[in-house]
C-alpha positions as CSV (number, residue, x, y, z in Angstrom):
1,X,-1.0,-109.2,184.9
2,X,-1.0,-105.9,185.6
3,X,2.7,-104.5,186.3
4,X,2.7,-100.6,186.0
5,X,2.0,-98.1,188.5
6,X,-2.0,-97.0,189.2
7,X,-2.5,-93.4,188.2
8,X,-5.0,-91.4,189.7
9,X,-7.9,-90.0,187.7
10,X,-6.3,-86.4,187.6
11,X,-3.0,-87.9,186.9
12,X,-4.9,-89.9,183.8
13,X,-6.7,-86.6,182.5
14,X,-2.9,-85.0,182.5
15,X,-2.1,-87.5,180.6
16,X,-4.5,-86.9,178.4
17,X,-4.0,-83.0,178.2
18,X,-0.5,-83.7,177.7
19,X,-1.3,-85.4,174.2
20,X,-3.8,-82.7,173.1
21,X,-1.0,-80.4,173.8
22,X,1.2,-82.0,171.3
23,X,4.8,-81.3,170.8
24,X,4.7,-77.6,172.3
25,X,4.0,-79.7,175.1
26,X,2.2,-77.8,178.9
27,X,3.6,-74.9,180.9
28,X,4.4,-75.4,184.4
29,X,2.3,-73.2,186.3
30,X,-1.4,-74.7,186.3
31,X,-3.2,-76.8,187.8
32,X,-2.2,-79.9,186.9
33,X,0.9,-79.3,187.8
34,X,1.4,-81.9,190.7
35,X,-0.3,-84.3,188.2
36,X,2.7,-83.7,185.8
37,X,5.3,-83.3,187.8
38,X,4.2,-87.2,189.1
39,X,4.3,-88.1,185.4
40,X,7.8,-87.1,185.2
41,X,8.8,-88.8,188.1
42,X,7.1,-92.3,186.3
43,X,8.9,-91.6,183.1
44,X,5.8,-90.7,181.4
45,X,6.5,-87.3,180.7
46,X,9.3,-84.8,180.4
47,X,10.3,-81.0,181.9
48,X,11.6,-79.3,179.2
49,X,13.8,-76.5,181.1
50,X,11.7,-75.1,183.9
51,X,9.0,-74.0,181.4
52,X,7.0,-77.2,179.9
53,X,6.1,-80.4,180.3
54,X,6.0,-82.7,177.1
55,X,5.0,-86.8,176.6
56,X,7.7,-89.3,176.4
57,X,7.8,-92.6,174.6
58,X,6.6,-94.2,177.7
59,X,3.9,-92.1,177.6
60,X,2.7,-92.6,174.4
61,X,2.3,-96.0,175.2
62,X,0.5,-95.5,178.3
63,X,-2.0,-93.2,177.0
64,X,-2.9,-95.5,174.0
65,X,-3.3,-97.9,176.4
66,X,-5.1,-96.7,179.0
67,X,-6.7,-93.7,177.7
68,X,-7.4,-95.1,174.3
69,X,-8.1,-98.7,175.2
70,X,-6.1,-99.5,172.3
71,X,-3.8,-102.7,171.8
72,X,-0.2,-101.6,173.0
C-alpha cells in the first residue's frame, strides 16, 4: 500500500538535483526554490540558514525508492 505523499514531476526533479548537489546542497533563489521549500515541509530536505538546501535521511530514502526505483 502506498502511504507516502505524491511528488509532482517538478519536485521529483528538484529532489534528484538536490541529491546530485551532494553535501554542499542547493542555493536558495533558483527556479526550483518552491519545490525545495515543499520538500523541506515534507521532511525530505533541510534548509541551512537562509542560503542552502540539503537532503535529509528521509529524502535519501525517498530518492532511492522513487527516483532510482531501488528497494528501500
